[in-house]
PALUMKE-436155 format. One record per residue (C-alpha): x, y, z; residue number from 1. Coordinates in Angstrom, 3 decimals. Example, Ala and Ser with C-alpha at 12.3 -4.5 7.8 and 13.67 -1.06 7.14 Angstrom:
((12.300,-4.500,7.800),1) ((13.670,-1.060,7.140),2) 
//
This chain:
((79.099,-7.967,15.178),1) ((80.101,-4.944,13.106),2) ((81.997,-3.960,16.295),3) ((83.679,-7.154,17.443),4) ((85.454,-5.369,20.198),5) ((85.010,-7.205,23.412),6) ((86.060,-4.830,26.455),7) ((87.568,-6.120,29.334),8) ((86.578,-3.377,31.951),9) ((88.384,-2.898,35.276),10) ((85.593,-0.751,36.903),11) ((85.201,0.557,33.357),12) ((88.773,2.409,33.366),13) ((90.004,0.501,30.824),14) ((93.674,-0.185,31.263),15) ((95.782,-2.434,33.212),16) ((95.410,-1.042,36.918),17) ((96.401,-2.035,40.541),18) ((94.127,-4.588,42.214),19) ((92.600,-2.011,44.426),20) ((91.704,0.198,41.456),21) ((89.552,-2.943,39.973),22) ((88.025,-4.801,42.675),23) ((87.096,-7.223,39.747),24) ((87.155,-7.425,36.006),25) ((84.029,-6.952,34.225),26) ((82.970,-7.808,30.527),27) ((81.163,-5.506,28.193),28) ((80.721,-6.216,24.700),29) ((79.381,-3.213,22.766),30) ((76.302,-4.186,20.816),31) ((76.573,-4.168,16.916),32) ((72.702,-2.582,17.077),33) ((71.980,-0.060,19.650),34) ((68.474,-0.537,21.161),35) ((66.293,2.145,20.638),36) ((64.791,3.784,23.956),37) ((61.300,5.298,24.344),38) ((60.758,8.795,25.243),39) ((61.266,9.823,28.793),40) ((59.142,12.793,29.777),41) ((58.064,14.422,32.861),42) ((54.743,13.272,34.466),43) ((52.600,14.115,37.776),44) ((54.832,12.254,39.932),45) ((57.896,13.373,38.136),46) ((57.240,17.095,37.019),47) ((59.399,19.477,35.508),48) ((61.555,21.626,38.093),49) ((63.881,24.303,37.446),50) ((65.657,25.331,40.335),51) ((69.307,26.627,41.122),52) ((71.930,23.961,40.879),53) ((73.854,23.600,44.201),54) ((75.858,20.582,43.636),55) ((75.864,17.062,42.078),56) ((75.667,13.595,43.197),57) ((77.438,10.956,41.182),58) ((75.218,8.050,41.898),59) ((76.973,4.138,41.027),60) ((74.745,1.056,41.377),61) ((75.503,-2.411,42.185),62) ((74.621,-4.202,39.447),63) ((74.513,-8.047,40.715),64) ((72.039,-7.026,43.339),65) ((69.959,-5.136,40.629),66) ((70.158,-8.165,38.424),67) ((68.963,-10.766,41.070),68) ((65.895,-8.603,41.488),69) ((63.993,-6.555,39.132),70) ((66.572,-6.635,36.506),71) ((65.787,-10.560,35.908),72) ((62.385,-9.566,34.260),73) ((63.068,-5.624,32.826),74) ((62.820,-5.811,29.205),75) ((65.411,-2.711,29.178),76) ((67.919,-4.632,31.412),77) ((68.428,-7.284,29.064),78) ((71.911,-6.017,28.164),79) ((73.114,-5.511,31.448),80) ((71.628,-8.444,33.186),81) ((70.893,-11.072,30.397),82) ((73.527,-10.779,27.446),83) ((76.719,-12.438,28.821),84) ((78.025,-9.127,29.793),85) ((79.132,-8.884,33.557),86) ((79.340,-5.757,35.471),87) ((79.824,-4.806,39.085),88) ((79.212,-1.120,39.729),89) ((77.863,0.622,36.942),90) ((77.084,4.417,36.382),91) ((73.422,5.375,37.313),92) ((74.074,8.956,36.642),93) ((75.182,12.492,37.272),94) ((72.495,14.237,39.016),95) ((72.345,18.096,39.502),96) ((71.337,18.945,43.017),97) ((69.471,22.035,44.477),98) ((70.602,24.491,46.941),99) ((68.133,22.808,49.400),100) ((66.223,19.412,49.410),101) ((64.673,20.011,45.918),102) ((66.476,19.415,42.864),103) ((66.067,20.472,39.110),104) ((64.544,17.695,36.754),105) ((63.298,17.459,33.141),106) ((64.407,21.029,32.455),107) ((64.174,20.932,28.861),108) ((62.339,18.905,26.144),109) ((64.531,16.140,24.599),110) ((64.507,13.820,21.583),111) ((65.389,10.445,21.382),112) ((69.580,10.196,21.946),113) ((71.208,9.254,18.719),114) ((72.580,5.757,18.783),115) ((75.920,6.984,18.593),116) ((75.761,9.022,21.992),117) ((74.130,5.860,23.392),118) ((76.990,3.653,22.290),119) ((79.673,5.722,23.983),120) ((77.985,5.327,27.242),121) ((76.609,1.987,27.163),122) ((79.625,0.157,28.880),123) ((79.269,2.724,32.065),124) ((75.446,2.892,32.018),125) ((74.515,-0.482,30.577),126) ((70.856,0.240,29.666),127) ((69.869,2.426,26.716),128) ((66.738,3.181,28.373),129) ((68.263,4.476,31.308),130) ((70.953,6.515,29.157),131) ((67.814,8.180,27.684),132) ((66.264,8.792,31.283),133) ((69.347,10.363,32.497),134) ((69.940,12.772,29.939),135) ((65.898,13.826,29.803),136) ((65.593,14.044,33.635),137) ((69.118,15.370,34.784),138) ((71.484,16.410,31.793),139) ((68.770,18.573,30.696),140) ((69.414,20.508,33.670),141) ((73.097,21.268,33.074),142) ((74.541,23.229,30.207),143) ((75.823,21.381,27.141),144) ((74.895,18.560,24.914),145) ((74.472,15.233,25.505),146) ((77.595,14.323,24.469),147) ((78.917,16.777,26.960),148) ((76.813,15.411,29.780),149) ((78.025,12.067,29.386),150) ((81.530,12.735,28.571),151) ((81.458,14.617,32.353),152) ((79.784,11.657,34.000),153) ((81.490,8.770,32.403),154) ((84.960,10.639,33.278),155) ((84.103,10.861,36.819),156) ((82.779,7.042,36.793),157) ((85.924,5.859,35.066),158) ((88.285,8.013,37.619),159) ((86.745,5.744,40.781),160) ((88.612,3.051,42.297),161) ((87.043,0.139,44.371),162) ((88.103,-2.112,47.252),163) ((87.891,-5.506,46.726),164) ((84.158,-6.425,47.051),165) ((84.346,-9.977,46.957),166) ((86.336,-9.742,50.283),167) ((83.873,-7.140,51.640),168) ((80.809,-9.511,50.771),169) ((82.092,-12.067,53.064),170) ((82.272,-9.853,56.060),171) ((79.612,-10.319,58.829),172) ((80.195,-7.237,60.395),173) ((79.854,-5.279,57.377),174) ((78.122,-1.941,57.820),175) ((77.478,0.875,55.861),176) ((80.339,3.000,57.468),177) ((82.975,0.231,56.947),178) ((81.605,0.092,52.882),179) ((82.351,4.035,53.018),180) ((85.652,3.920,54.670),181) ((86.681,1.310,52.014),182) ((85.580,3.195,49.496),183) ((87.465,6.477,50.554),184) ((90.720,4.506,51.301),185) ((90.788,3.441,47.417),186) ((90.009,6.911,46.422),187) ((92.526,9.719,47.792),188) ((90.981,12.898,48.547),189) ((87.436,11.149,49.000),190) ((86.473,10.591,52.900),191) ((83.480,8.761,54.046),192) ((81.317,11.591,54.730),193) ((81.380,12.660,50.936),194) ((79.260,9.604,49.962),195) ((76.167,8.074,51.125),196) ((75.155,4.220,51.074),197) ((71.602,2.820,49.943),198) ((70.379,-0.606,50.574),199) ((67.015,-2.330,49.673),200) ((64.732,-3.316,52.162),201) ((66.399,-6.554,52.737),202) ((69.743,-4.782,53.605),203) ((71.504,-5.591,50.294),204) ((73.672,-2.961,48.710),205) ((71.955,-0.930,46.065),206) ((73.708,2.290,45.204),207) ((76.647,4.435,46.553),208) ((76.098,8.442,46.050),209) ((78.976,10.580,46.175),210) ((78.658,14.205,46.435),211) ((80.192,17.083,44.492),212) ((80.294,20.825,44.587),213) ((79.508,22.965,41.775),214) ((82.983,22.608,40.521),215) ((82.646,18.738,40.429),216) ((84.945,18.257,43.362),217) ((84.071,16.089,45.866),218) ((82.327,17.408,49.086),219) ((80.967,16.415,52.417),220) ((77.204,15.476,51.734),221) ((74.560,17.655,52.976),222) ((72.428,16.250,55.856),223) ((69.246,16.340,53.998),224) ((70.583,13.704,51.436),225) ((69.760,10.784,53.339),226) ((71.473,7.413,52.865),227) ((72.042,4.784,55.624),228) ((73.525,5.666,58.913),229) ((77.202,4.346,59.221),230) ((76.294,1.743,61.813),231) ((73.695,-0.211,59.669),232) ((74.420,-3.339,58.834),233) ((74.587,-4.061,55.167),234) ((75.255,-7.231,52.908),235) ((76.577,-7.488,49.392),236) ((75.320,-9.875,46.883),237) ((78.251,-11.235,45.206),238) ((76.380,-12.672,41.991),239) ((76.484,-16.027,40.310),240) ((79.407,-18.104,40.782),241) 
//
């Protein structure tokens, strides 16, 4: 490897932090060769849509569940799921929301991202293809360059702290509301009403969506944003032992 730096990542914040901050330790080795993503373009199902921005969503994914599902066979998930790296939560993306139920997307044409941009974000968003997608679909609707967009999103992500996910995964009474409350307790200034929990059809934790205002400060989520009701039972896949 030309970059033999193996990063031990505690919630991708990088430094030694209290146990509540890390939840667990994760391993991310930046690859010597960055995969080249495919173009990500608007389509009939995902058209270009330019509407005013009313706020933002910071979406984080629970990687162990993804990697035991569709990530097992997805070629673009090799770095995330099948390369010896290990992730807990990963940054899905920073999404501009609209002032109502519709959101802006694919606002500007874009080229394939330079390897340096992908390299800077790949231990937060561990898929070159997803990084390309996030910029094309969401980042192009915000002012600034790809570097600006990923700098903002990874800074927000790195500031998050996590409860002990291993301990929570063993709770038989776990609900979306309990998980949101534990996340809020780990992040002063954030309340359970400022996030939405999502799960797959089998009830396993999929993502956490945190709601931000136009100044990118956490706020109560709009009612139309969805997510599970607080009393919904939820399970957390711990990953291979």
